[in-house]
N, C-alpha and C positions, 0 to 999 in steps of 0.2 A: 463650747464643750465638745469633746470627741464623740464619735458615734458609739464606740464601745461603752463609754460612760453612760450615755443615754440608754443604751440597750440594757445596762445593768438594772435600770429602773423600769424601762418600758418593755422589757422582754417578757412580761407576763400579761397576756391577754386572755380573754375568757374561754380557754380550754379547761374544762372542769376535770380535775384529777379524780378519777373514780376510785382507784386504789393503787397501792404500791406493795407488791408481793415479792418474796424471794423465789428464785428458780434454782433447780438442782445443779445446773451447770450452764455454761454458755450455750446460747441458742443458735442453731445453724439456719433453720427455716421457720417461718411462722406465717400462717394464713387464716383469715377469718372465714367461717362458713358463710356462703352467700345467702342462706335462707334462715339460719338460726343463730342465736347468740352463743356461738361456739368458736373457740380458737384452737387450732392444731399447731403444735410446736414440735420441732425435732432438735434433740440435744446434740451438742458438738462432740462430747466425749464418747458416749456409748451408743449414739445414733438410735435413740429410742423415740417413738412417736407418742406424744402425750396430748390428750384432748381435755380442754378446760371449758367450763361454763364461763359466762360473762362475769360471774362473781368469784371466779378463780377456783371453783370447786373442781377437783380432778375427777373425770368420769372414768377414764381407763388409760392404761399404758401398754404398748406393745413393742416388742423388739423383733424386727424381721430377720435378724441373724446376719444381715449384710449392711454395709454402710448405705444410708439413705442419701441420695444425691439431688433429689428434687421432690416437690410436693404440689398437689393440686386437688381442689374439690370438684366433684361433679356439679353441674349447674343447679340441680335441685337440692344440693346439700345433703343427700342421703348416703353418699359414699365418698371416700377419699382415695386418691391415686398416689402411689409412691413410686418414684424412680430409684432403682438400686444400682450399685456400682458394677454389677455383672450384666447390666442391660435388661434386667427383668422389670416389668411393671406389675405391682401388686395392688389389689383393690380391697378396701376394708369397709365394713359396715359402720356407719356413724353411731349406731346404737350401742355396740359392744366391742368394736374393733376387730370383729371376726373377719378372717380372710375370706373374701367372696370368690375371687378368681385371680389368675395371673396370666400375663402375656409375655412371650419371649420374642419381641419384635426387634430387639437390639442385641448386639454382641459386646458393646462397651457401655460405660456408665451413661445413664440418662441424666442430662444436665438441666433440662428445662421441660416443663409441661404447661399446656394450655388447653382447657376444656371449655368449649363454647357451644351454646345451643342456638338454634335458629330463632332470631328475635323478631321475625316478620309479624306484623300485627294481625294478619288474616289467618286465624286458626285453621281454617279449612285447607290452607295451603301448607301448613306445617304438620298437621296430624294426618297420618296416612289414612286415606279413604278405604284402604284394604282392610277387611275384617278377618281377624284370625279365627278361622272356623274350627280349629282343632277341638276346642272344648265342647263344641256342639255334638260331635260324633264320638269322641274318645274320652276316657277318664283322665283325671289330672296326671301330670308328668310323674312317673315313678321316681322315687328318691334313690340315692346311691346306697347300696348295702355296705356294711362294714365287716371287717374280720371279727369273728367272735372272740371276746376277751376271756380273761381267766376268771371272771366273776361267776359265781354259781348262779345258774339259771339264765345266763346270757344266751339269747337265741340268735345272736349274730346280726341283728338288724338295729336300725335307729328308731325303734319304737318310741313314740312320744317325743322324739327330738324335734327341734324347731324346723328342721328341713322338711318335716312332714307337710308343712303348710307354705312352702316356698313358692313364690309366684314365678312365672316365666321370666327368662332373662330380659326380654325386651317387650313390655306391653305395647300393644298396637297403638294406644293413644299417646304414648310418651312423645314429648316434643323432640324433634330430630336434633341430635348433637354430635359433635366430632371432637375427639381427643387428639391433640398434636403433641408428639414427644420427640425431643431432639437429643442426640447423643454427642459425645465429645469428638467423634470423627466426622461430624457434619451431616449425619443422616437424620431425616425427619420422617417419622411414621405417623400414619393417620388411622384412627380406629373409630368406627361408628359406635356410639354409645359406650366407648371404651372396651368393647367386647369383640367386635368383628373387625379385624385388620383389613383395610381397604386400599392402602397405598403406601408407597415409600419412595422418597427422593433423597438425593445427596446434593448439597449446595455446591460441591466441587464440580459437579457435572453441568451446571448451568452457565451459559454465556449470555451476557446482557449487551444489547446493542446500545451504543451511546447516542443519545438524541442529537440531531443537528450536526453530526460529524459524518465522516466517510462511512457508508453503510457496510464496508468490508471490514471495519475494525470493531471488534467486540472485546469484552473483558470478562474475566472469570476469576474466582477466588482459588487460592492455593494455601494449603496448610491452615485452613480456617477452623475456628472453634466457635460454637454457637453460645451466645449469652442469653438471648430471650427470643421467644416466638409468640405471636399473638394473631389469632384468627379473628376476622371481623365478625360483627354480629349478624351480618347477612350471609356469612360463610363464603363470600366471593373473593376474598384476598387474604393473604398471609404475609405479615411483616416479620422479618428476621433481622435481629441485630447480632452481628458476629464480628470477630476480629481475625485478621489474617492478611496475607499478601494478595495484591491485585495484579494480575498479569494481563498483558495485551495479547489478543488472539487475532492473527491476520488470516483472512480467508481469501485466497487468490481466485479460486473457482469452486464450483460445486463438486467437481470431481476430486480436487486435491484436499489433503487433510489440512487441519488448522495448525499453524505454527504459533507457539507461545513464546513471548518475550517478557522476561521479568522486568518490572518497572520500579522495583524497590519501593513499593507503596504499602508497607505494613501499617495497618491501622484499624480503626473501627469502621465498619461498613453497614449499610442497611440494604436488605434485599426485599423486593416485593414480588410475591408469587400470585399467579392467577389460579384460584381454587374455585372458580365459579361452577365447576361441575357438581360440587356438593349442593349448591343452591338450585341449579337447574334440574337435577335428577334426585332430589332429596326423597321424594315419595318412592321411586324405584329402589334407591339404596336402602331406605327404611325397610321395605318389604323383604328384600333379599337378606339384609342383615338380621332381621327378625327370624326368618326361617333358618338361616345358617347358624346363628348362635344357639337356637334351641336344638338344632341337630347336633351341634358340638356338645351341648350339655347331655343329650341323650346318648351320644357316643361314649361319654364318660361313664354313664350308668352301665352301659353294656360292658365296657372295659373293666370296670370295677366288679361287675357281676361275674364275668368270666374268671377274673383273678381270684375272687372269693370262692367260687365253685371249684376251681382247680386246686386251691389250697385245701379246702375241706375234703375233697375226694382223695387227694394225695395223702392226707393225714390218715384217712380211713383205710386206704389200701396199704399204707405203711404199717398200721396196726395189724391188718390181716396177714401180711407177709412176715411180720415179726413173730407172729404166733405159729404160722404154718411152715415157714422155711426150715425149722429144725427137723421136720419129717424127712427131708432129703438126706440130711446128715445121718439120721438113724438108719435109713435104708442102706446107705453106704457102709455104716459101721457093722451092720449085720451081714454084709457080704452079698447083698441082693443086687441084681442087675435090672432094676425097674425104676419107674418114676412114681411120684405121689399119685398122679392121676390113675396110673395102672393099678396101684394098690387099692385106691378107692373104688375103681370099677370092679375089681375082683371082689371086694367086700360087698358091693351092691349086687353082684351076681350070685351071692350066697356061699361063696367059698369061705374057708376058714380064715380067721383074722390072722394076718402075719404078725410076727413078734414086734417089728418096728411100728406097725400101725397100732397094735394094742398098747404098746408102751407110750406112743405119742398121745393117743386118745385118753388113756386112763391117767397117766402120770404127768405128761408135759402140758397138755391142753386142759383137760378136765372139764367138768360141767360148768363151773364158774367162769373159766377162761373162754369157753365156747359162747356162753351167754353174753360176756362182755364184748367179744368180737362181733357177735350178731347185732348187739345194740349199737355199736359204733358205726357199722356199715349201714344199718337201717336208718339211724339218725342222719348220717351224711346224705343218704338218698333222699330223705324227706326234706332236708335243708336245700338240696339242689333243686328239687321239684318246686319248693316254695320260692326260691330265688328266680327260677325260670318263669314261673307263673306271675309273680308279683313285680318283677323288675325287668328281666331280660326280654320276655315276649312283649309286654306293653311298650317298652322303649323302642323295640324294633317296629312295632305297628305304627307308633306315632311318627317315627322317622320315615316310614314308607308313605304315610299320609302327607307329611311336610314336603318330602321331595316330590311328591305328586303335585303339590301346590306350586313348587318351583318349576316343575315341568310345564305347567300351564302358563306361568309367567314368561318362561323362555320362548314360548311360541308367539308371544306378543312382541315381535321383532322390532317394531317401530319405536318401542319405548325401552326395551331391555337389552337389545343388542348394543345400544350406545354405552351401556355400562359394562359390557363384556360378558353377559350371561349367555353362554353358548348352549344351544339346544341339544346338540349331539352329546356333549359332555354330561349334561343333566340327564339325558335319556340313559346314558351308561350308568350313572349313579342310581337312577330309578331301578334299573334291572338288578344292580348289585344289592339294593335294599330288599327287593323281592326275593332274591336268592338267599339272603340272610334269614328271612322269615321261614323259608322252606327248610333251611339248615337247623333252625331252632326247633321246628316241628319234628324233624328227624331226630335231633338230639334227645328230645323229651321221650320219644318212643324207645330209643336205645336205652336211655337211663331207666325208664320204667321196666323194660325187659331185664336189664342187668340186675337191678335191685330185686326183682321178683325171683330170679334164678339164684341169687345169693341167699335170699331168704329160704328158698326151697332146699338148698344145699345145707344150710345151717340147721334146719328142722330135721333133716335126715341124719346129720352127724350127731345132733343132740340125742336122738332116739338110739343111735348106735352106742353112744357113751353110756346111756342108762342101762342098755342091755348088757354091755360088757361089765358094768359095775353092779349088775343084778339088782337094780333099783326098780321099784314099781313106778309105772307111768300113769299118773292120775289123769292127765289130759293127753290122749293120744295125739302126737304131732303128725299133721298131714304133709305129704310130700308127693311129688310127681317124678316117677322114675325116668321118664323120657327127658324131662327138663334137666335131671341130674346128669344124664349122659351128655347132653349138649353142653352143660356147664363145664364138666370135667374135660371135654375134648376141646372146647373153643374159648372158655373164659377163665379157667383156673390160673393160667400163666399169661393171660393177655388182658389188656385193659382198654376196651374201646371208648369208655367214658373219658378217661384221662387223655387218650389220643385226640378226641374231638375238642378238648378244652385246652390243649397245650398251646401256650402263648409264645414259645421260643421261636427264634427266627429260622430254625431248621425246618425244612419242608417235609411234612408228613403226609403221605397219601393213603387214602382209604381204599382197600381192595374191593373192587366191585366186579361181579361176574359179567360176562359179555352180554347175556340176554337182558339183564337189568339195565346196562348202559344203553343198549339199543332202544329199549322202551323209553328211557329217559330222554334220549335224543329226539325221538318222535314227538314226545310231549312238549319238549322245549321249542321245537320248530313250529308245532301247532299253536303254541302261545305267542309266537312272534319274537322269541328271544334268540340270542346268538350264542350264549354260554352253554355248552353241552358237557363240560367237565366238572360241574359243581358237585356231583356225587363223590368224586375222588378227593375233594377238599375237606378239611376239618372245619369245625365251626369257627375256631379262632382264625384260621386262614381266610375264611369267607368274610369275617369281620374286618380283617386287615385290608382285603381288596376293596370293601365298601368304603373304608376310611380313605384309601388312596384315591378312589374315584371322586369322593367329595373334595379332597384337596385339589385335584386337577380341575374340578368344576369351579371352585371358588378362587383359584389362582388367576383365572382369566379376568374377572372383575378387578382383582388386585392390580394386575399389570395394566389393564386398560385405564383405570383411574390414575395410576402413577404416571402414565404417558401423557395424560391430559392436564397435568399440573405443570405449568410453565413459568419461567422467570420473565417478568415484564419490566423490571427496573432495578438498577443498582446505584447506590449513592454512597460515595466515600465521605465519611464524616470528618475524622481528624486522624493524624498519624500517631502511632505508638510504636515503641521499639520492641516491646514484648507483649505476649498475651497475658494481660492482667485482668483481674476481676473488676468490672466497671458497673456501678449501680445503674440500672436501666429500667425504664417503665414504658409500656406501650398501652394505649387505650384508644377507643373510638367513641366519638360524641356525635349526637344528632346535629346536623347542620342542613337546613332546608336549601341553602345556597348550592350545595353539591347535588349533582344529578342523582346520586344514589342515596342521598339523605344522611351520609356518614362522612365524617372527616377524621383522619388519623392524627394522633399526637404521639411523637416519640421523644422521650426525655432521657437524659443521661448526664452523668458527671464526667467532665473532661479532666483527665489526670494531669499531673504537673509537668509531663514531658514537653508538650508544646508550650514553652515558657511564655509566649506572647498571649496565650489565652488560658493560662493556668488558673486554678481555683474558680472555675466557671461551671455553669449549668447550661447545657445546650438543649433546645427544644425545636423539633422539626414538625411543621404542620402541613397537612395536605399532601403527604408523600403517596403518590399513586392513588389519588382519590378518584380518578377516572381512567380505567385501563385502556379504554378505546381511544383516548386522546392524550396520550402521555406526552407528546411533543408540545401540546398546548397547555398542559396542566401547570398551575402556578404553585411552585414549591416555596414555602415560607419558612423562615427560621429566625430564632432570636437567641442571643447569648447573654446570660445573666451572670454577673459577678457576685460571688458570695460575699456577704458583709465582712469587712476587715476584722481580723482576729478570729475568724471561724473558718472551718473547712467542712465540706459536705461528706457525711457518712453514708446516707442513703436517701432515696427519694421515691415517691409514688404518685402517680396521677390519680386524682380524686374526681368526684362527680362535679358536674357543671363546669367543666374546663378548668378545674383547679389542680394545683400541684402541691403536695406536701413535702417539705424539705426537712431533713434531720441534720442538724449542724453541731459539730463539736467545737469547743473553744480551743484555739491553737496554743494558748499559753499554759495548758495543763502540764503540771510538773511530773505527775505520775498517772499511770493508767487507772488507778483506783479512786482518783479524786477529780475534781474539775466541774465544769458546767457545760451544758449543751442548750440547744435552742430548737424548738419545733415551730415551723413557719408554714403558713398557707399563702400561696401566691395565686391570684386570679390570672390564669394563663391567657384567657381570651382577651384580657385588657392590655396585654403586653404589645409593644410596638414591633410586630413581626416585620421582617424585611424580605421582599421577594428575592429569591436566589436564582440567578440565571443558570439554566441547565447546560448551556452550550460549552461552558468553560471547563467542566470537569471531564475526565479525571486528572487533567494537568494540575489542578489546584484542589485542595481539600475544601469542602463546603464551609466549614466553620472558620477557616483562616480568612475567608472573605469578610467575616463579620468582626474581625479584631478591632476595627476602628469604630464599631457601633455597639460596644458592650454597654448593657444597661446595669447600673449599680443598684443592687438591692439595698434598701435602708430598713433596718429593723423597726424603726419607729413608724414606718409607713405601711407595714404589713401586719397581718394578724398572726401573732407569735406568742410563744410561751417559753419561759426559762425553765430548764430542767436541772436540778441540783446534782447531776451525775454526769460523768463522761459516758457517752452512749456508744453502742456498737450496732452492727447490722444483726438481724433484719429489722426493717420498719414494716409493721403489719397494719394496713389501713382497710377499713370496711366502708365502702360507699353506701351500702344498703342500711347499715346501722349507724353511720356517722361517728365511728370510734377509731382510735389508733392505739396500738400497743407498741411501746418503746422498751428496748432492753438495755439496761445499764451494764457497764463493764464490771460493776460490783455484783453481778449475778442477781439482778432484780428486774421485775417486769412492772412497768408503769402504764396503766390504761387511762387514756384521756377521752373525754366526750368532746367531739369537735363541734357539736351543735347543741344549743340550749333548747329546752322545751318552749314551745310557742307561748303558752299562757304565762309561764314563769318569766319569759323575756319581757312580755307586756307589763307584768307587774313590776319588774325591776325598773323599767324605763319610766314608770309613773310613780315610783316610790319617792316620797317626800324627802327621805334621808339622802337619797342619791342626788336629787335635784339641788339640795342645799350644799352638796359637796363638790360642785363643779369648779370651785375656786378655793384656794387655800384660805383666803380671808374669811370665807363663810364657815369654816370648820370651827366648832366650839368644843370639840372633844379630841383627845389624843387619837391619832391614826396609827394603825399598824400597817405594815408593808402591803398586806393583802388588800386593805381598803384602797390604797393608792393604785394598786395594780388593776382593780376592777374599774376605777374611774379613768385611768389613763387611756384605754381604747376609745372612749367616747369623745375624747378631745384631740386624739392624734391619729386616728385610723384613716389613711388614704391609700389609694392604689398607685402603682407606678404608671405613668403615662408616657407618651412618646416624647414629650418635652417636660422636664421636671420644673415645677413651679418653685423657684428658689425663695420668693417672698413668703409663700405659704410655709415652706420648710423652716425659714428663719423664725417665723411666728411660732411655729410648733416648738422650736428649740427654746424660745423665750419662756413659753409655758412650762417646758420641762425644767428650765432653770428655777422658775418660781417653785415648782413642786419639790425639786431637790433641796433648795434652801430651806423650805419649810420642814421637809422630812428629816433633814439632818439635825434639826433642833428638837425632834421628838424622840421619845424612847421607842425603838422598833424591836418587835419580837420576831423570832424566827418564823418563816412563812410556812414551811412544808411539814415539819415534824413536831408534834406536840402531843403529850399524853393527857393534858388537862385542858379544859376550856379556858380561853383568855378572858380578861376582864370585860372585853367588849361584848362577848356573847354569854356571860355568866347569867344575865337576866333571863335569856331564852332557855338556857340550860336548867335553871331553877324552876322556871315556869313549867317546862315539860315534865319535870319530876314531881313537883308539888301539886300542880293543877291536873295534869293528865295521868300521873302515876306511871310514867314510862320508866323503863330500866335506865340505869346510868349509861349503858352502852348505846342504847337507842337515842337517848337524849343528847349524848355527845356527838353522835353521827349527824343528827339533824341540826343541832346548834352550830356545828362546824360548817355544814353546808350553807347555812344562812347566817354566817358570822358577820355580814355587813349590815344586818338589820338591827337597828338600835331601839326600835319601839315595839312594845308588846300589844299595841292597840288592835292590830289585825288578828293575831292569835286569839286574844280574848273575845273579840267579836265573833270569830268562827265558833268557838266553844259555846257561846251564848246562843248563836243561831242554830247550831246542831241540837242543843238541848230543847229549843222551842219546837223542833221537829219530833221530839219524843225520844231522842237517843239517850241511852243510859251512859254513865261515865265510862263503862267498859267499851261501849260501842264508839264513843267519841275518841277514846284512846286508840282503838283499832283503826278507825278511819284515818287518823293522823299517821299511824305507822305505815299503812298501806300507801298513802299519798301525802308526804310531808308538804308538797307545794300548796296544799289547801290552807296552811297556816297563814300565808301571805297573799292569798288571792283577794281579789276585789269581790266581796260578797254580793253586792247589789248588781254589779256588772257581769260577773262571771259565774258564780255559783248559784245564786238564787234563780235566775232564769232557767237553768238546767234542771234544778229541783222542781220548779213549777211545771216544766215540760213533762217530766216523768209523772208528776201527779195528775196532769191533764190526760195522760194515757193509761191511767188505771193503777199506777204503783203508789199505794197509800199505806198509811199505818205501819204495821210491823214489817211489811214487805219493803217499804221505802227505807225503814231503819236498818234492815239487814243489808240492803243494797249499798247504802251509804257507808256502813261500817266495814263491810267485807270487800266491796268493789269500788272504793272511792276513786280509783284511778280513771274511771270513765269520765270524770268531770274535767280531766285534762284535755278532752277532745272538744273541738269546736262545735258549738250548737248549730250554727248555720251550715258549716261545710261537712260535718260528719253526722251528727245525731239526727237532724231533720231529714236529710236524704235517705239515711239508712232505715228510718222508721217507715218512710213511704214505700220503700222496696219491700220491707217486711209485711206491711199491710196488704200489698198487692199479691203476695205469695200466700197469705192466710185465706182459708176457705171463707171465713166470715170476716170481711174487711173491717166491719164496724165493731167487732167484739173487743172491748177493752180487756176482758179477762184473758183472751188468747194472746193479745199483744203484750200484756203485762208479763205473762208466763215466759214469752220469748225474751223479753228485756231482762227479766230477773236471771234467767239461766245463760243468756248469751251476751254478756257485756263485751266479750271479745269481738263481737260483730262490728263494733265501732273502731277497732284498732286498724283494720286494713282499709284499702280504698273502697269507695262505695261501688264502683263498677265491678270489683271482684265479687261482691255479694250478688250482684245481678247476674254475672257470668256463671257463677256456681249454681244459682237457681236454674238458669237456662240449661246448663249441662245436665243437672239431675232430671229436668223435664224431658230432655232428649233420651234419657235412660228409661223413660216410662213412669217416673215418679211424678205424678201430677195430682191436682185437685186435693182431695182429703188426705191422700198419702203424703203429699208434699207439706201440707199444713201440719199434719201430725208429726212428721220428722223435724220440722222447724221448731215446733214447740218442745219436743222431747230432747232433741240433740242439736241445738243451734250452733254448737262449736264446729260441727261439720261444715257449715256454710261459711265459716271464717277461715277455712284452710286456704293455702295457696292453690291456684287452679291445678297445677301439675300434681300436687299432693292429693287433692280430692280425686282426680282422675286415677291416680295410682291406687287409691284406697278402694274406689268402686271396682277397678279391675281386679284387685285382690279378692273382693267379695264374690265377683262373678267367677273367678277361677276356683273358688271353693265350692262351686256347684249351683249358684243362683243364676237365674236368667233375667235379662232385662225385660223380658216379656211376662215375667211372673210378678204377682203382687206381693210375693214373699221377699223380694229384693229389698224393700224399704225396711223390713224387719231385720234382715241380715245386716244392713248398714247400721241400723240402730244398735244392734247387739254387739257387733264387732267394734264399733266406736266406743262402747262402754268398757271394753276389755283390753287389757294389755296382753302382749304375747305370752308373758309368764302366766297370767290368769287363764288364758285360753289353754295353755299346756296343762295347767293344774286340773282344769275341768276334764280334759281328755284323760288324764291319769286316773281320775275318779271313775270314769266309765270303764277304763281298761281294767281297773281293780275289780269290777263286777263282770269281767269276761267279754266286754265289747271290743271288737276290732276297730282299727282306724277307719275303715270304710263304713262300718255301722255307726260309729260316732259322727262322721260327716253327714250321714243320712239323717240322723237325729237333728243335727244342727240345721240342715237345709229345710227340714219339715217343720221344726218348731224352734226357731232361733232363740226365743225367749227363755228356753230351758237353761241356756248358758248364763243368763243373768241372775239365776237363783243362787243363793248362798251355798257354799260347799256343804254346810250342815243339812240344809233342807234337801239338797240334791242326794246326799248319801242316805238320808232318812227315806226319801221316796223310792230310790232304787232298791234299798234293802227290803222295804216293805213289799213292793210289788213282786220282786224276784224271789225273796226268801219266805215271806209270810203268805202272800196270795198265791205264790208259785206260778207266776206267769212266765211264759217263755220270753227269751230275749227278742225274738222276732216281733212279738206283740208290742214291746216297748219301742223298738226303732221304727215300727210301722205306725204307731200312735203315740209319739213322744209327748204330746200335749197333756197326757194324763199326769205327768210329773208336776205340772204347773198348778194343779188343784191344791187347795189348802189341806194338808195332811191331818191336822188336829181337828178341824171343824167339819171336814167333809169326807175325806177318804177313809180314815180309820173308823169313825163312827158308823159309816154305812157298811163297812166290812163286818163290824160287830153285829149289826142288825141282821145281815145275811147269814152270819154264822148261827145265830139263835134260831132263825127260821129253818135253816138246814138241820141243826141238831134236834129240834123238836118236830121236825117233819111237818111244819105247818102248811107247806105248799106241795101240791102233787105235780106241779108243772116242772118242766126241765129247768135246771139251775141256770139263771140268767148270766149273761156275760158281765163280769164285774166292771169292765170299762164302760159298758152301756149304763150301768147303774150309777157310776160316778158322774157321768155326763148329764144325768137327769136333773131337771130343775127341782128346787126344794119342794114345791107343791106336788109335783108328780111323784117324787120319792115317798113323801109322807102318805100320799093317797094309795100308792101301790104296795108299800112294804110296812106300813105302820097301822094306819086306820083300817086297812082291809082285814087285819087280824084283830078283831075287837077284843077277843078273850085275852089276848096277850099284848094288847096295844100299850098298856102301861109299862110293861117290862121292855118292850121294844123302844118306847120313847125314852126311857131312862138310859138304855144303851146308846141311843143316838144323841141325846142332849144332856146326859148326866155329867159330862165333863164341864159343861157350862155352869151347871148348878154348883159343882164343887169349887170352881174358880170364884164364883160369886160369894160362897160361904167363906172362902179364904180371904 
């Protein structure tokens, strides 16, 4: 039998099809989130980014407005980077797709992205030991103000917006990571944390010395385009796969220039770059990037503040001149030779009102117009003062502090000079930051003076209008005549505020008298500064100079790092005539045989142009695995021939040295029909051949292997048939063990590449499967899916260096037997069916009749376990769960949550785990709820997961022997079993390092065990977020802040803020309440509103009392607060006490016994009435 005939039967091995869903258009890019079950896809037609959950629920869709040319996730999965056709990099939040920031590092399309974090095992080496001290001394970073909208009541700020609680750009604890981006012109940019650009190289500028040849001969690329870049996990090397021409460069001497000779070697090449500077100086780079990125964010706050202030003041002055400019025309029309200022001064001096002024004040402007102009200018002045105090000044102060920190680092020359941090440039930036603070102080004084003089002018003018209109003045308006004279002479037709805020490139200089300049110079010299002309500059100009000084200071590290990235190796792979898209994948695997513990794998599809090696897959192993010994390094390669009748569409390196191949059938007659194959090959088992490095570039690497091609056989590999023609991309997630394949018919098929461990054990021991190992043992009709599930167990082998033909022939005979038997049976379609087949009708009926499941759920479960012919195990499970006391509804729920329980081995798998939980205090109704709602925990291994996790939990609890405390943790924290045991231990150690120890750690573990199940980086980010909100690691309130914030979503947090804002609390007051009594935010909105309304509107407490003692809101309003208030009101009304009225908050805090003794029993004559007022509501509820 031919191979393709066998493949038609054997092409389906146990990759479970999770679902088959339509997609809106052809997909251009797809990539799984490294930390969550999320898939990001980019559509081909309209270049939209769509984020799906694993169940294909669409979370959000965004359109960046430009064509997306590349895609990459941040290593922690919390942000996604997009490369655009214009060279822009845009970064979006995973939660809602919101644009976080952009980088303009390229000028042409970004064709590939790779974001890698330092994977060194020693956390102390990866996490910066430098502590960001800004939050200790300064308030949280101010947010960016926005232009006021047209909505009534809009105050022009982002009040209540989520940016109010935004964390710093780079938390100090975040693991060091680098984003590499390559464009179509051959440039590669490096950005720390994707935010701070730190280097740029171009592959055309590199020359590689050929090993073991004349040292004067080097080679470099010409007209090359990048296909893929990949940074190693230790950040020490970068592998680039590119296509282009290879030229020979002769170097006669050091003084002469290089001569290039074209070698007509256009093809696919592999470059290896030394990026060890990132690993050697990661702590220094981390600290500089942290300060620089935060300074850039704060610069944006200042820039936006100046823009908003300029716009608001310009609008106000436009309104002023629009109303007052007609006076000049009236003066000219009346034939007078004077100015508006002179006319107003004449009026101020007591002269008769001239006709044009009278006409202007009474007819043109009027009282209402005067009030409107006054309100506009006054409001603009208040808004500018608000922005300056809440945004502009805090941002400048924090910049000054951060640049001071950088200044201290720059003086540590032994460490920071190596990365280009220049002390003199940082000193200059420090001086400019200080000058900006002085300019802001100056601006605020000028603004205050100008607003005051405008107000004085408007008051006087309004009084004049009333006198001219002979109206009575109920409230005499106060004004200062001297200020009026100053205003009319110097401010009426000049605008010092607008001059200071002007952001145009035209240089505006402020006039300063010589005496003031001389005093300023003396003060500047006394302070040790060199800039004596700052008084002549505007605020906007000063800000521009500060930005320029920062750019100059940060361009030095950028250039230094760029120069330290060097090319160490160049490997020609195979020739191509043109630059075509070639599926490529690069990965690094742990290999203790290598000196650095990592070995590189580069895999790619070889196009049809080299006919002698057409339709092949090439894999290179160990390329540049030791930079220091490149001449001695052993480069290995292997050439795999795609099975006959198929061609490779895409490929991806997978975990554990595996490669996933996506193959289309060559005989497809149309693009909308056909078949495909997904196959996993164990790359580490392939017969790699050592490639001698001395022979290239005269010969292509893979042409040397044309006589050593390994033929892939479908029946020998783990593979699955796909009933569609497929197209790129192939999205594979190593962390989740899933693959997403896209069909030409615009469908997405998600396959699970790995089976559940417990389920696999059950399948291997299932009696039905055991009896089905040979066709003669089958006593019931088989469908194709039954055969497919059995075929892997009898045919699965790996390719080896010498193919065992006897074994292969035996396997073919077995295949013949199966085929002959199958052809004699009625076979149903495998992939699509709307109704259950006869083979699993029994299970379908059992799930509906016995467990009362819906038809949809019953169909899903019965289809998943369609190979099970017996209902013995499901019935045993139901009986066992009922003996535990579970109701029918709870049994149904447990099966829906975890269908694998239906076919588990009760005595071997489930019962020991149940007994384990019972031994640790989970009994009765608690056990029943756990089994019904969280039955998935029984899929975890008892010995490998549950036992070790429980020991770790016990050690963290204050009372190790308390079954009650342990049971509480297990009931609430079933997710603790999901991750590695050492993650739980590391998270506990991290929280202890934050000061959460003893009873606080035990309390947090009992109340919010989900925190301890988070990824390490996610937990550290979360703690950093809480600290940045105002909590200290030295405060015992930190644990309460963690507990509260972990219970609230961002939306809920914002809603609670809006409740407080509705009662007049500012953002800072709200944050003060949160830090002093975090539990207040865990209250329901109804109770929160009731408490605030009662204390503020009924008791008439000031807001200051609430935010200084916010815990008063947490008392029971119905049983404690309101009844005690009624008692006090009776005592006050009847004047029962002659003492000073007590503080109501002190009364609320009193114990029950003390309150009754002091305010009820004490007044014996009225005790009954007071008691009824205090406890009457309880009696009423009892009667009801």
